C-alpha atoms as one frame of an Amber mdcrd trajectory, in Angstrom:
protein
   0.884 -13.788   5.995  -0.997 -10.497   6.876  -0.285  -7.458   4.729  -1.259
  -4.103   6.371  -1.455  -1.431   3.650  -2.135   2.468   3.719  -3.167   4.675
   0.911  -2.245   8.334   0.683  -0.070  11.182   1.732   2.226  10.526   4.641
   2.342  13.492   6.958   1.752  15.062  10.410  -1.858  13.980  10.198  -1.016
  10.341  10.311   2.934   9.737  11.303   1.764   9.234  14.851  -0.606   6.513
  14.085   2.177   4.584  12.045   4.591   5.012  14.958   1.960   3.554  17.342
   1.314   0.458  15.206   4.982  -0.020  14.197   6.522   0.987  17.427   9.604
  -1.250  16.960   8.524  -3.557  19.851   6.385  -5.929  17.729   8.161  -8.685
  16.229   7.333 -11.538  13.881   8.187 -15.136  14.996  11.618 -14.742  13.071
  12.626 -11.852  15.383  12.302  -9.206  12.949   9.877  -6.325  13.297   6.451
  -6.233  11.698   6.115  -4.352   8.421   3.609  -2.392   6.359   3.354  -1.107
   2.794   2.543   2.414   1.915   0.971   3.558  -1.219   1.951   7.177  -1.229
   0.465   9.911  -3.075   2.267  13.100  -3.671   0.569  16.196  -2.534   0.940
  17.049   1.073   3.397  14.012   1.654   6.295  14.705   4.054   9.248  12.920
   2.274  11.491  13.043   5.302   8.816  10.782   7.092   8.608   8.414   4.011
  12.519   8.359   4.087  12.309   7.173   7.786   9.496   4.486   6.937  11.811
   3.095   4.426  14.766   3.115   6.647  12.891   1.095   9.102  12.152  -1.498
   6.491   8.598  -0.838   5.472   7.803  -0.939   1.806   7.156   2.363  -0.122
   4.912   2.113  -3.349   3.086   4.581  -5.307  -0.485   5.705  -5.442  -0.120
   8.443  -8.252   1.226  11.661  -8.536  -1.852  13.896  -8.911  -4.512  11.439
  -7.360  -7.024  13.299  -9.688 -10.668  13.246  -8.450 -12.081  12.216 -11.834
 -12.442   8.406 -11.979 -12.613   8.297 -15.823  -9.259   9.872 -15.988  -7.832
   6.751 -14.688 -10.058   4.152 -16.262  -9.595   5.675 -19.674  -5.961   6.881
 -19.064  -3.487   6.567 -21.898  -0.091   5.000 -21.735   1.398   8.456 -21.323
  -0.906   9.306 -18.410  -0.030   6.077 -16.556   3.686   6.833 -17.229   3.512
  10.398 -15.889   1.370   9.520 -12.870   3.186   6.429 -11.556   6.756   6.524
 -12.993   6.577  10.271 -12.010   5.385   9.573  -8.480   8.211   6.977  -7.957
  10.817   9.518  -9.481   9.658  12.140  -6.844   9.693   9.713  -3.779  13.116
   8.399  -4.933  14.459  11.869  -5.146  12.825  13.491  -2.234  12.921  10.477
   0.146  16.402   9.621  -1.078  15.140   6.113  -1.843  18.030   4.999  -4.031
  17.889   1.101  -3.873  15.307   0.456  -6.580  12.873  -0.897  -3.996   9.640
   1.283  -5.358   8.157  -1.545  -7.256   4.391  -1.364  -6.620   1.507   0.584
  -7.779  -2.048   1.031  -6.593  -4.511   3.059  -8.810  -6.409   5.790  -7.201
 -10.211   4.793  -6.438  -8.881   1.271  -7.513  -9.536   2.298 -11.016  -7.562
  -0.135 -12.918  -6.250   1.242 -16.271  -6.608  -1.902 -18.404  -3.764  -3.122
 -20.603  -2.358   0.457 -20.860  -1.506   0.632 -17.154   0.179  -2.821 -17.329
   1.995  -2.254 -20.362   3.546   0.876 -18.743   4.362  -1.195 -15.609   6.180
  -3.745 -17.516   8.181  -1.253 -19.428   9.100   0.730 -16.316  10.014  -2.377
 -14.352   7.198  -2.173 -11.803   6.761  -5.704 -10.274   3.143  -5.565  -9.072
  -0.220  -3.903  -9.013  -2.314  -3.977  -5.862  -5.663  -2.526  -7.274  -7.737
  -5.400  -8.520 -10.521  -6.665  -6.102 -11.674 -10.155  -5.938 -15.431 -10.601
  -4.817 -16.160 -12.497  -1.591 -16.083 -16.096  -2.400 -15.956 -19.505  -0.587
 -12.095 -19.210  -0.412  -9.849 -16.168  -0.699  -7.429 -15.910  -3.731  -3.675
 -15.929  -3.617  -1.670 -13.308  -5.447  -0.946 -14.259  -9.211   0.918 -13.166
 -12.127  -0.752 -11.646 -15.222   1.143 -14.010 -17.493  -2.133 -16.035 -17.615
  -5.795 -15.099 -17.340  -7.006 -13.777 -13.982  -8.106 -16.579 -11.743 -11.532
 -14.539 -10.844 -13.970 -12.199 -12.317 -13.216  -8.742 -12.899 -15.569  -7.152
 -10.538 -15.714  -3.445  -9.615 -12.672  -1.619 -10.901 -15.193  -0.248 -13.699
 -14.428  -3.555 -15.323 -11.250  -2.484 -16.986  -9.020  -5.339 -16.060  -6.034
  -6.341 -18.302  -7.056  -8.729 -21.048  -3.695  -9.586 -22.306  -0.655 -11.162
 -20.923   1.644  -8.957 -18.859   4.968  -9.911 -16.839   3.420  -8.352 -13.697
   2.234  -9.616 -10.227  -1.394  -8.744  -9.111  -1.545  -8.471  -5.276  -5.363
  -8.922  -5.400  -7.483  -7.392  -2.921  -9.614  -9.913  -1.373 -12.922  -8.594
  -0.148 -13.537  -8.952   3.547 -16.620 -10.417   4.925 -18.254  -7.706   7.125
 -21.261  -9.612   8.516 -21.516  -9.127  12.204 -22.816 -12.637  12.855 -21.397
 -14.737   9.912 -23.076 -17.802  11.094 -26.487 -16.102  10.909 -26.550 -13.012
   9.020 -27.868 -12.954   5.343 -25.099 -12.282   2.863 -23.699  -8.703   2.390
 -21.305  -7.762  -0.308 -17.797  -7.693   0.869 -15.572  -4.584   1.213 -12.080
  -4.145  -0.150 -10.785  -1.268   1.985 -11.504  -1.724   5.634 -12.933   1.761
   5.784 -15.372   0.789   2.992 -16.986  -1.679   5.473 -19.584   0.946   6.378
 -21.460  -1.300   8.671 -18.576  -1.278  11.069 -19.222   1.437  13.624 -17.602
   0.262  16.899 -14.336  -1.025  18.017 -15.879  -4.309  18.952 -17.367  -4.705
  15.548 -13.992  -3.995  13.917 -12.296  -6.605  16.173 -14.910  -9.209  15.157
 -14.258  -8.314  11.465 -10.348  -8.718  11.967 -10.726 -12.216  13.608 -13.254
 -13.633  11.417 -11.629 -12.865   8.296  -8.300 -14.072   9.706 -10.130 -17.491
  10.349 -11.469 -17.272   6.844  -8.198 -17.182   5.406  -6.268 -19.331   7.912
  -8.694 -22.232   7.803  -9.006 -22.434   4.003  -6.051 -22.068   1.757  -4.162
 -19.650   3.813  -4.069 -16.906   1.157  -2.443 -13.828   2.692  -4.804 -11.597
   4.508  -4.878  -8.067   3.220  -6.051  -5.243   5.628  -6.011  -1.953   3.585
  -6.783   1.363   5.262  -6.933   5.145   4.932  -5.089   6.289   7.975  -8.070
   8.844   8.594 -10.337   5.898   9.238  -8.128   4.400  11.887  -7.795   7.818
  13.438 -11.534   8.599  13.497 -12.119   6.556  16.584  -9.460   5.780  19.064
 -10.976   2.251  19.612 -10.216   1.352  15.909  -6.472   1.948  16.502  -6.699
   0.130  19.930  -8.551  -2.933  18.379  -5.929  -3.203  15.434  -3.019  -3.127
  17.841  -4.889  -5.655  20.109  -5.277  -7.996  17.017  -1.796  -7.581  15.948
  -0.380  -8.501  19.356  -2.771 -11.502  19.570  -1.590 -12.756  16.159   2.038
 -12.424  17.137   1.393 -14.536  20.074   1.020 -17.501  17.684   4.062 -18.803
  16.068   2.720 -19.076  12.487   1.475 -15.438  11.674   3.770 -12.862   9.918
   3.133  -9.244   9.259   4.944  -8.662   5.822   5.131  -6.191   3.155   3.783
  -7.036  -0.378   7.352  -7.679  -1.742   7.841 -10.073   1.104   4.745 -12.067
  -0.055   6.079 -12.571  -3.616   9.506 -13.380  -2.180   7.846 -16.238  -0.154
   5.724 -17.362  -3.211   8.870 -17.356  -5.260  10.589 -19.454  -2.723   7.990
 -21.044  -0.498   9.559 -22.092   2.806   8.280 -24.174   5.743   7.472 -22.708
   8.955  10.310 -24.243  10.862  12.939 -22.923   8.260  11.424 -19.428   8.121
  13.437 -18.172  11.040  16.330 -18.216   8.621  14.552 -16.976   5.468  17.003
 -14.557   4.165  14.452 -12.383   2.212  12.582 -11.766   5.394  15.566 -11.113
   7.494  16.538  -7.710   5.732  16.388  -4.561   7.810  15.299  -6.977  10.507
  15.437  -4.745  13.572  16.544  -1.356  12.702  17.441   1.053  15.505  18.849
   4.525  15.430  17.891   8.025  14.352  16.136   9.435  11.309  18.379  10.580
   8.571  17.553  14.426   9.572  15.909  15.667  12.504  14.994  18.987  10.860
  13.849  18.499   7.241  13.696  21.488   4.886  10.210  22.848   4.644  10.284
  23.983   1.145   7.533  26.649   0.331   7.044  26.004  -3.314   4.842  26.859
  -6.389   4.368  25.491  -9.845   2.749  26.954 -12.867   0.687  23.825 -13.064
  -1.221  24.658  -9.852  -1.738  28.347 -10.143  -2.249  30.309  -6.945  -1.171
  27.419  -4.668   1.933  27.471  -2.402   2.727  24.138  -1.225   5.321  22.895
   1.389   7.637  20.036   0.482   9.240  18.521   3.549  12.657  16.852   2.591
  15.973  15.946   4.068  17.258  16.705   0.403  17.752  20.169  -1.006  14.730
  22.155  -2.049  13.813  22.060  -5.713  13.050  25.338  -7.705   9.454  24.337
  -8.210   6.740  22.221  -6.627   7.206  18.762  -8.411   4.167  18.050 -10.529
   2.979  16.111 -13.637   4.986  18.000 -16.118   7.935  18.540 -13.953   8.331
  15.824 -11.623  11.855  16.621 -10.555  10.924  20.219  -9.787  13.767  21.615
 -12.004  11.385  23.637 -13.945   9.910  23.062 -17.553  10.034  25.200 -20.581
   6.607  26.189 -22.094   6.295  24.220 -25.381
């Protein structure tokens, strides 16, 4: 299983990239289109585009409402901070991308700054199913996703060492670091990188292609833990050859009969009901929204010019197929209906 994930706002800067990668012509061995998972942050997001990604069967998850620049805000966040940020972001996406099927179940912390037990208590209370922010250092074998009912099966590295220390009924879709050495048989060890764009030594398409294939083999030839490829769209767009290499890699993998590009939820569904390769063609959970055709819900979304007292002096545009709210949705007023000053 390979999970392609993107972090950040979905808008005119990256929609073309997503349409290029997920062009409707690339199918997993079960005949269903390949899927990605989008961790969406609120500001500058075009919700009509998010609605269309969801219509096509991609997974929408939350990457916070404010994406505040201050990393300590996340690491030291209170229960109420995490509630407002993540449940608030989910509320906004559900409302303005008209996602009514309860499918927004995942969270990724900005800067991967995990919020310790507070974050996970909030997630359990709010019925979030998984977090996707904890990184596992490069080791001999990669790590499978796990639940936090029990102790983490690896050290808490990075993440400002603020991993949960108590039991929580939440899945961790762990981010395995990638081995970014140019010549893995020869090079001295380098620390791994969790987001592809943090592999700062990758400067050319050719190097990127080698990174993808080497890490695929590392997962495939050991314990077959899902391979996570986590991106900011801007990195893939920074060089045309990066996009081309990723697509080349996807098509090469689809030429095999035992590699599937799936969402985070689909990984959990398989782990809860492991199914052999020859029965995967009929694995029901992977057949939903198998091959979606047809038109977006609206061709001309409302481009609502909005303000909020929470962001003085800013007029922001909210693109949505739904009705415009009164105010720009923000942390004290996630529905945009307005709030009274206490």
